Structures are given as C-alpha cells and as structure tokens.
The first five atom37 places (N, CA, C, CB, O) and aatype in JSON, in Angstrom:
{
  "aatype": [12, 0, 3, 8, 2, 16, 4, 1, 9, 16, 17, 15, 0, 6, 3, 7, 6, 8, 10, 7, 10, 4, 0, 6, 13, 14, 15, 10, 15, 17, 10, 0, 14, 16, 14, 7, 6, 0, 10, 15, 7, 9, 1, 6, 10, 19, 15, 7, 19, 10, 0, 3, 12, 5, 0, 15, 7, 6, 15, 14, 14, 6, 14, 10, 0, 3, 8, 16, 4, 15, 7],
  "atom_mask": [
    [1, 1, 1, 1, 1],
    [1, 1, 1, 1, 1],
    [1, 1, 1, 1, 1],
    [1, 1, 1, 1, 1],
    [1, 1, 1, 1, 1],
    [1, 1, 1, 1, 1],
    [1, 1, 1, 1, 1],
    [1, 1, 1, 1, 1],
    [1, 1, 1, 1, 1],
    [1, 1, 1, 1, 1],
    [1, 1, 1, 1, 1],
    [1, 1, 1, 1, 1],
    [1, 1, 1, 1, 1],
    [1, 1, 1, 1, 1],
    [1, 1, 1, 1, 1],
    [1, 1, 1, 0, 1],
    [1, 1, 1, 1, 1],
    [1, 1, 1, 1, 1],
    [1, 1, 1, 1, 1],
    [1, 1, 1, 0, 1],
    [1, 1, 1, 1, 1],
    [1, 1, 1, 1, 1],
    [1, 1, 1, 1, 1],
    [1, 1, 1, 1, 1],
    [1, 1, 1, 1, 1],
    [1, 1, 1, 1, 1],
    [1, 1, 1, 1, 1],
    [1, 1, 1, 1, 1],
    [1, 1, 1, 1, 1],
    [1, 1, 1, 1, 1],
    [1, 1, 1, 1, 1],
    [1, 1, 1, 1, 1],
    [1, 1, 1, 1, 1],
    [1, 1, 1, 1, 1],
    [1, 1, 1, 1, 1],
    [1, 1, 1, 0, 1],
    [1, 1, 1, 1, 1],
    [1, 1, 1, 1, 1],
    [1, 1, 1, 1, 1],
    [1, 1, 1, 1, 1],
    [1, 1, 1, 0, 1],
    [1, 1, 1, 1, 1],
    [1, 1, 1, 1, 1],
    [1, 1, 1, 1, 1],
    [1, 1, 1, 1, 1],
    [1, 1, 1, 1, 1],
    [1, 1, 1, 1, 1],
    [1, 1, 1, 0, 1],
    [1, 1, 1, 1, 1],
    [1, 1, 1, 1, 1],
    [1, 1, 1, 1, 1],
    [1, 1, 1, 1, 1],
    [1, 1, 1, 1, 1],
    [1, 1, 1, 1, 1],
    [1, 1, 1, 1, 1],
    [1, 1, 1, 1, 1],
    [1, 1, 1, 0, 1],
    [1, 1, 1, 1, 1],
    [1, 1, 1, 1, 1],
    [1, 1, 1, 1, 1],
    [1, 1, 1, 1, 1],
    [1, 1, 1, 1, 1],
    [1, 1, 1, 1, 1],
    [1, 1, 1, 1, 1],
    [1, 1, 1, 1, 1],
    [1, 1, 1, 1, 1],
    [1, 1, 1, 1, 1],
    [1, 1, 1, 1, 1],
    [1, 1, 1, 1, 1],
    [1, 1, 1, 1, 1],
    [1, 1, 1, 0, 1]
  ],
  "atom_positions": [
    [[-174.46, -7.62, 23.82], [-175.26, -7.27, 24.94], [-174.73, -6.16, 25.81], [-175.47, -8.42, 25.73], [-175.26, -5.89, 26.89]],
    [[-173.69, -5.52, 25.36], [-173.07, -4.45, 26.09], [-174.09, -3.29, 26.31], [-171.81, -3.95, 25.34], [-173.98, -2.54, 27.27]],
    [[-175.05, -3.17, 25.43], [-176.07, -2.11, 25.57], [-177.08, -2.39, 26.66], [-176.79, -1.92, 24.28], [-177.88, -1.51, 26.98]],
    [[-177.06, -3.62, 27.25], [-177.87, -3.96, 28.39], [-177.24, -3.68, 29.74], [-178.21, -5.35, 28.31], [-177.91, -3.77, 30.78]],
    [[-175.97, -3.35, 29.72], [-175.23, -3.1, 30.95], [-175.58, -1.7, 31.48], [-173.7, -3.23, 30.71], [-176.06, -0.85, 30.73]],
    [[-175.35, -1.47, 32.76], [-175.69, -0.22, 33.4], [-174.44, 0.6, 33.51], [-176.32, -0.44, 34.77], [-173.55, 0.34, 34.31]],
    [[-174.41, 1.61, 32.66], [-173.24, 2.55, 32.66], [-173.68, 3.93, 33.21], [-172.63, 2.71, 31.18], [-174.84, 4.34, 33.09]],
    [[-172.71, 4.61, 33.8], [-173.02, 5.94, 34.28], [-171.82, 6.81, 34.09], [-173.45, 5.93, 35.74], [-170.71, 6.3, 33.91]],
    [[-172.02, 8.12, 34.13], [-170.96, 9.07, 33.98], [-170.97, 9.96, 35.2], [-171.1, 9.88, 32.69], [-172.02, 10.39, 35.68]],
    [[-169.77, 10.23, 35.69], [-169.61, 11.15, 36.83], [-168.42, 11.99, 36.57], [-169.47, 10.4, 38.17], [-167.65, 11.74, 35.64]],
    [[-168.25, 12.98, 37.39], [-167.1, 13.9, 37.25], [-166.01, 13.47, 38.2], [-167.51, 15.37, 37.53], [-166.27, 13.24, 39.38]],
    [[-164.77, 13.35, 37.68], [-163.67, 12.97, 38.54], [-162.83, 14.27, 38.8], [-162.78, 11.8, 37.87], [-162.06, 14.71, 37.94]],
    [[-163.01, 14.86, 40.01], [-162.26, 16.03, 40.4], [-160.76, 15.74, 40.42], [-162.74, 16.53, 41.75], [-159.94, 16.59, 40.05]],
    [[-160.44, 14.6, 40.85], [-159.03, 14.19, 40.87], [-158.36, 14.21, 39.51], [-158.92, 12.81, 41.44], [-157.22, 14.65, 39.38]],
    [[-159.05, 13.75, 38.52], [-158.53, 13.66, 37.11], [-158.92, 14.84, 36.24], [-159.03, 12.38, 36.44], [-158.35, 15.04, 35.17]],
    [[-159.9, 15.63, 36.69], [-160.33, 16.76, 35.93], [-161.03, 16.37, 34.64], [0.0, 0.0, 0.0], [-161.01, 17.11, 33.67]],
    [[-161.67, 15.18, 34.63], [-162.39, 14.69, 33.47], [-163.56, 13.92, 33.87], [-161.54, 13.88, 32.6], [-163.71, 13.54, 35.04]],
    [[-164.44, 13.65, 32.89], [-165.62, 12.75, 33.13], [-165.21, 11.33, 33.18], [-166.67, 12.91, 32.05], [-164.32, 10.9, 32.44]],
    [[-165.86, 10.57, 34.04], [-165.5, 9.19, 34.31], [-166.67, 8.29, 33.92], [-165.12, 9.0, 35.81], [-167.77, 8.44, 34.45]],
    [[-166.43, 7.37, 32.99], [-167.49, 6.4, 32.67], [-167.26, 5.15, 33.46], [0.0, 0.0, 0.0], [-166.14, 4.64, 33.52]],
    [[-168.33, 4.62, 34.08], [-168.28, 3.39, 34.93], [-169.36, 2.44, 34.49], [-168.46, 3.74, 36.46], [-170.37, 2.83, 33.91]],
    [[-169.12, 1.19, 34.77], [-170.14, 0.1, 34.44], [-170.42, -0.67, 35.71], [-169.61, -0.93, 33.27], [-169.48, -1.17, 36.33]],
    [[-171.67, -0.79, 36.13], [-172.05, -1.48, 37.36], [-171.67, -2.92, 37.37], [-173.49, -1.37, 37.57], [-171.25, -3.45, 38.39]],
    [[-171.81, -3.58, 36.19], [-171.56, -5.01, 36.06], [-170.07, -5.33, 36.07], [-172.19, -5.53, 34.8], [-169.68, -6.45, 36.37]],
    [[-169.25, -4.33, 35.74], [-167.8, -4.48, 35.62], [-167.12, -3.37, 36.5], [-167.34, -4.39, 34.08], [-166.56, -2.43, 35.93]],
    [[-167.17, -3.44, 37.83], [-166.75, -2.35, 38.64], [-165.26, -2.04, 38.55], [-167.11, -2.6, 40.02], [-164.84, -0.99, 39.01]],
    [[-164.46, -2.93, 37.96], [-163.03, -2.66, 37.85], [-162.69, -1.86, 36.6], [-162.26, -3.97, 37.84], [-161.55, -1.44, 36.42]],
    [[-163.71, -1.64, 35.72], [-163.49, -0.9, 34.47], [-163.9, 0.53, 34.61], [-164.25, -1.54, 33.33], [-164.87, 0.82, 35.31]],
    [[-163.18, 1.45, 33.95], [-163.51, 2.86, 33.93], [-162.91, 3.5, 32.68], [-163.01, 3.55, 35.21], [-161.98, 2.95, 32.09]],
    [[-163.42, 4.63, 32.29], [-162.94, 5.35, 31.12], [-163.0, 6.84, 31.39], [-163.77, 4.98, 29.88], [-164.06, 7.37, 31.71]],
    [[-161.87, 7.54, 31.26], [-161.84, 8.98, 31.42], [-161.87, 9.65, 30.08], [-160.63, 9.42, 32.2], [-161.29, 9.16, 29.11]],
    [[-162.55, 10.8, 30.02], [-162.7, 11.56, 28.78], [-163.03, 12.98, 29.08], [-163.76, 10.95, 27.89], [-163.54, 13.26, 30.16]],
    [[-162.77, 13.91, 28.17], [-163.01, 15.31, 28.42], [-164.53, 15.65, 28.4], [-162.27, 16.15, 27.37], [-164.92, 16.63, 29.03]],
    [[-165.36, 14.91, 27.73], [-166.8, 15.18, 27.72], [-167.62, 14.0, 28.2], [-167.25, 15.57, 26.33], [-167.15, 12.87, 28.1]],
    [[-168.83, 14.2, 28.72], [-169.68, 13.08, 29.12], [-169.93, 12.09, 27.98], [-171.0, 13.6, 29.64], [-169.9, 10.87, 28.19]],
    [[-170.18, 12.58, 26.82], [-170.49, 11.68, 25.72], [-169.31, 10.78, 25.32], [0.0, 0.0, 0.0], [-169.49, 9.62, 24.94]],
    [[-168.1, 11.33, 25.41], [-166.95, 10.57, 25.12], [-166.66, 9.53, 26.23], [-165.77, 11.5, 24.93], [-166.15, 8.44, 25.97]],
    [[-167.0, 9.9, 27.46], [-166.82, 8.96, 28.59], [-167.83, 7.81, 28.44], [-167.02, 9.7, 29.98], [-167.49, 6.66, 28.72]],
    [[-169.04, 8.1, 28.01], [-170.02, 7.03, 27.87], [-169.67, 6.14, 26.69], [-171.42, 7.6, 27.71], [-169.76, 4.92, 26.82]],
    [[-169.3, 6.66, 25.59], [-168.84, 5.93, 24.42], [-167.66, 5.07, 24.74], [-168.51, 6.87, 23.3], [-167.59, 3.92, 24.3]],
    [[-166.71, 5.61, 25.51], [-165.52, 4.9, 25.85], [-165.83, 3.72, 26.79], [0.0, 0.0, 0.0], [-165.32, 2.63, 26.55]],
    [[-166.6, 3.88, 27.77], [-166.89, 2.75, 28.73], [-167.72, 1.71, 28.01], [-167.67, 3.26, 30.03], [-167.54, 0.51, 28.25]],
    [[-168.6, 2.1, 27.15], [-169.41, 1.12, 26.39], [-168.54, 0.32, 25.45], [-170.5, 1.83, 25.59], [-168.72, -0.9, 25.34]],
    [[-167.62, 0.96, 24.78], [-166.7, 0.26, 23.93], [-165.75, -0.67, 24.68], [-165.91, 1.23, 23.14], [-165.44, -1.77, 24.22]],
    [[-165.3, -0.2, 25.81], [-164.46, -1.06, 26.66], [-165.21, -2.34, 27.12], [-163.98, -0.26, 27.89], [-164.68, -3.45, 27.03]],
    [[-166.41, -2.17, 27.59], [-167.27, -3.29, 28.02], [-167.52, -4.21, 26.88], [-168.61, -2.79, 28.58], [-167.48, -5.43, 27.06]],
    [[-167.78, -3.69, 25.68], [-168.04, -4.56, 24.53], [-166.81, -5.43, 24.21], [-168.43, -3.72, 23.3], [-166.93, -6.61, 23.89]],
    [[-165.62, -4.79, 24.32], [-164.42, -5.59, 24.14], [-164.19, -6.61, 25.21], [0.0, 0.0, 0.0], [-163.72, -7.71, 24.91]],
    [[-164.48, -6.32, 26.41], [-164.35, -7.39, 27.51], [-165.32, -8.47, 27.28], [-164.59, -6.8, 28.94], [-164.95, -9.64, 27.4]],
    [[-166.58, -8.15, 26.95], [-167.56, -9.16, 26.64], [-167.19, -10.05, 25.51], [-168.82, -8.55, 26.35], [-167.45, -11.26, 25.57]],
    [[-166.58, -9.5, 24.47], [-166.08, -10.3, 23.3], [-164.92, -11.21, 23.72], [-165.61, -9.34, 22.13], [-164.83, -12.35, 23.27]],
    [[-164.06, -10.72, 24.55], [-162.94, -11.52, 25.08], [-163.5, -12.66, 25.9], [-161.98, -10.65, 25.95], [-163.05, -13.8, 25.75]],
    [[-164.49, -12.37, 26.78], [-165.07, -13.4, 27.65], [-165.72, -14.51, 26.79], [-166.12, -12.77, 28.62], [-165.54, -15.71, 27.02]],
    [[-166.47, -14.03, 25.81], [-167.16, -14.96, 24.91], [-166.13, -15.92, 24.18], [-168.0, -14.13, 23.86], [-166.35, -17.12, 24.07]],
    [[-165.07, -15.32, 23.7], [-164.04, -16.06, 22.95], [-163.36, -17.07, 23.85], [-163.01, -15.1, 22.36], [-162.87, -18.09, 23.36]],
    [[-163.31, -16.81, 25.13], [-162.57, -17.69, 26.03], [-163.53, -18.65, 26.78], [-161.76, -16.84, 27.04], [-163.11, -19.44, 27.62]],
    [[-164.85, -18.55, 26.44], [-165.84, -19.46, 27.07], [-166.29, -19.02, 28.42], [0.0, 0.0, 0.0], [-166.92, -19.8, 29.12]],
    [[-165.98, -17.8, 28.83], [-166.4, -17.33, 30.15], [-167.86, -16.81, 30.11], [-165.45, -16.22, 30.66], [-168.33, -16.32, 29.08]],
    [[-168.51, -16.93, 31.22], [-169.91, -16.38, 31.32], [-169.83, -14.91, 31.85], [-170.82, -17.29, 32.31], [-169.25, -14.66, 32.91]],
    [[-170.4, -13.99, 31.13], [-170.4, -12.6, 31.6], [-171.41, -12.44, 32.69], [-170.7, -11.61, 30.44], [-172.34, -13.24, 32.82]],
    [[-171.23, -11.38, 33.5], [-172.24, -11.13, 34.55], [-173.61, -10.77, 33.91], [-171.75, -9.97, 35.5], [-173.66, -10.14, 32.85]],
    [[-174.65, -11.15, 34.52], [-175.97, -10.74, 34.05], [-176.19, -9.31, 34.16], [-177.02, -11.41, 34.77], [-175.94, -8.77, 35.24]],
    [[-176.65, -8.58, 33.11], [-176.86, -7.18, 33.2], [-177.96, -6.93, 34.27], [-177.24, -6.6, 31.81], [-178.93, -7.67, 34.41]],
    [[-177.73, -5.87, 34.97], [-178.72, -5.43, 36.01], [-180.09, -5.2, 35.39], [-178.25, -4.12, 36.73], [-181.11, -5.51, 36.0]],
    [[-180.13, -4.65, 34.17], [-181.4, -4.43, 33.48], [-182.21, -5.66, 33.16], [-181.14, -3.72, 32.24], [-183.42, -5.58, 32.94]],
    [[-181.54, -6.83, 33.13], [-182.21, -8.05, 32.83], [-182.6, -8.81, 34.08], [-181.35, -8.89, 31.97], [-183.17, -9.89, 33.96]],
    [[-182.32, -8.31, 35.27], [-182.74, -8.94, 36.54], [-184.26, -8.81, 36.67], [-182.01, -8.27, 37.77], [-184.85, -7.79, 36.29]],
    [[-184.87, -9.83, 37.21], [-186.25, -9.74, 37.57], [-186.4, -9.6, 39.01], [-187.01, -10.89, 37.1], [-185.68, -10.24, 39.78]],
    [[-187.26, -8.83, 39.41], [-187.52, -8.57, 40.85], [-188.93, -8.95, 41.22], [-187.28, -7.09, 41.19], [-189.84, -8.68, 40.44]],
    [[-189.17, -9.56, 42.35], [-190.48, -9.79, 42.83], [-190.7, -8.95, 44.09], [-190.7, -11.28, 43.1], [-189.8, -8.87, 44.93]],
    [[-191.78, -8.37, 44.24], [-191.93, -7.58, 45.45], [-193.1, -6.88, 45.43], [0.0, 0.0, 0.0], [-193.41, -6.15, 46.37]]
  ]
}
C-alpha cells in the first residue's frame, strides 16, 4: 500500500539536494540529487517501514488518498 501514500518532493537549500517526504510518515525523509531519485527513495523507505509494521502487528496510518470526505 505504499503507493497509496502521499509523497512529495521539494528542494532543500540547506542540503543542496531534493528532499522526498511522506505526509503519512512526517518523520521520514530522503535526500537525493534528482527529484526522481528522491521520490524513489522515499517510496522505498515507506515500503520498508510498512513491511516492518506489518511484521510486528502494528497498524499503519490510513493513506490520505483513502480518506473519504463529506461536504
């Protein structure tokens, strides 16, 4: 389900690289020289965290994309 999570790429002036972030896991990030590598890196990191959570019986956060809104 890592592909349902909300990931974004931004520029980190402090690090001089692209920064991959995941809304559902705000403590995770991935630095890379290109936007594509930053996106691949954060998605792979999230996939690993989700696998670890599943293996230990933890419930992952619901992906923002799967939320239903009424309004």
